[in-house]
C-alpha positions in Angstrom: -24.5 33.2 16.0 -21.5 33.1 18.3 -19.3 30.0 18.1 -16.7 29.3 20.7 -14.2 26.4 20.1 -12.5 25.3 23.3 -9.5 23.0 22.8 -6.9 21.5 25.1 -3.3 22.3 24.3 -1.4 24.8 22.1 -1.5 24.4 18.4 2.1 24.4 17.1 1.8 23.3 13.5 1.9 26.2 11.2 0.0 24.5 8.4 -2.9 23.7 10.7 -3.0 27.2 12.1 -3.1 28.6 8.6 -6.0 26.3 7.6 -8.0 27.1 10.7 -7.4 30.9 10.2 -8.6 30.6 6.6 -11.9 28.9 7.6 -12.5 31.2 10.6 -12.1 34.1 8.1 -14.6 32.4 5.7 -17.1 31.9 8.6 -16.8 35.6 9.4 -19.8 36.8 7.4 -22.1 34.2 9.1 -20.9 34.0 12.7 -18.3 35.3 15.2 -15.8 32.6 16.1 -13.7 32.6 19.3 -10.9 30.0 19.6 -9.9 29.3 23.2 -6.9 27.1 24.1 -6.6 25.7 27.6 -3.4 24.3 29.0 -2.9 20.5 28.7 -1.6 18.4 31.5 1.6 16.4 31.1 0.6 12.8 30.4 3.5 10.3 30.1 2.9 7.1 28.2 2.4 4.7 31.1 -0.1 6.5 33.4 -2.3 4.5 35.8 -6.0 4.7 35.5 -6.1 7.1 38.5 -3.5 9.4 37.0 -5.4 9.4 33.6 -8.5 10.4 35.5 -6.7 13.2 37.3 -5.3 14.6 34.0 -8.8 14.6 32.4 -10.3 16.2 35.5 -7.7 19.1 35.6 -8.2 19.7 31.9 -11.9 19.4 32.3 -11.9 22.1 35.0 -10.1 24.5 32.6 -12.6 23.7 29.8 -15.6 24.2 32.1 -14.3 27.6 33.2 -14.4 28.8 29.6 -18.0 27.7 28.8 -20.7 30.4 29.2 -23.7 29.2 31.2 -26.1 30.0 28.3 -24.0 28.1 25.7 -25.2 25.0 23.9 -22.3 22.7 24.3 -21.2 20.2 21.6 -18.4 17.9 22.6 -16.3 16.1 20.0 -16.0 12.5 21.0 -15.5 9.1 19.4 -18.8 7.8 21.0 -20.8 10.8 19.9 -23.4 10.8 17.2 -22.2 10.7 13.6 -24.0 13.2 11.2 -23.8 13.8 7.5 -22.7 17.4 6.6 -26.3 18.1 5.7 -27.7 16.9 9.1 -25.0 18.8 10.9 -26.0 21.9 8.9 -29.6 21.3 9.9 -28.6 21.0 13.6 -26.7 24.3 13.4 -29.7 25.9 11.7 -32.1 24.5 14.3 -30.0 25.8 17.1 -30.1 29.3 15.6 -33.8 29.1 14.9 -34.7 28.0 18.5 -32.6 30.6 20.3 -29.4 28.8 20.9 -27.2 31.5 19.3 -24.2 30.7 21.5 -22.6 27.4 20.6 -19.5 26.0 22.3 -17.6 23.2 20.7 -15.2 21.3 23.0 -12.2 19.2 21.8 -10.4 17.4 24.6 -6.8 16.5 25.0 -5.1 13.2 24.1 -6.9 11.3 26.9 -10.3 12.6 26.1 -12.9 14.5 28.1 -13.6 14.4 31.8 -17.0 13.1 33.1 -17.8 16.6 34.3 -17.4 18.0 30.8 -19.4 15.1 29.3 -22.2 15.8 31.8 -22.3 19.5 30.7 -22.6 18.7 27.0 -25.9 19.1 25.2 -24.8 17.0 22.3 -21.9 14.6 21.6 -20.6 14.7 18.0 -18.4 12.2 16.3 -16.7 12.8 13.0 -15.6 9.1 12.8 -15.0 6.0 14.8 -11.3 6.5 14.0 -9.0 8.4 16.3 -7.6 11.7 15.1 -5.1 14.0 16.6 -7.0 16.7 18.5 -5.0 19.4 16.7 -6.2 18.1 13.3 -9.8 18.0 14.6 -9.8 21.8 15.0 -9.3 22.2 11.3 -11.9 19.5 10.4 -14.4 21.2 12.8 -14.1 24.7 11.4 -14.3 23.4 7.8 -17.6 21.6 8.7 -19.0 24.6 10.4 -18.2 26.7 7.3 -19.8 24.0 5.1 -22.9 24.0 7.3 -23.4 27.8 6.8 -22.9 27.4 3.0 -25.4 24.5 3.0 -28.0 26.4 5.1 -27.8 29.4 2.8 -28.0 27.3 -0.4 -24.6 28.7 -1.5 -22.3 26.6 -3.6 -19.4 24.9 -2.0 -17.1 22.3 -3.5 -18.0 18.7 -2.8 
């Protein structure tokens, strides 16, 4: 399986980078992982609705340019479907079983994802109804992908 994780903005926090690198290394025996960062737009606090839409569209264009046409696209979004780790593992296993060996996960910027990106998705995934920094979600995502591979192979992993 080839997994691409497309995110908006540069990751600056060293501790998050280290955690992500550790889980990408652990995923290595199961899948190839590519991490792609696209530039974020400057978004001051008091943007109008039209300005917010413009920011999301520009970021969305950058995201869409990085998605392969044959990728199964999973967007991370608050309104997505919530899954247990076991159900997420089953979803990943089903994708591999039914020929969807290229999976692209998309984590948007601070304003979320553009309508164009949401239209391209095959599945919307939510880790919680809470809002998390998109930088932290990168770490949570790679940990859950790693956990999914361990579950699918019946290998032990701490609970």
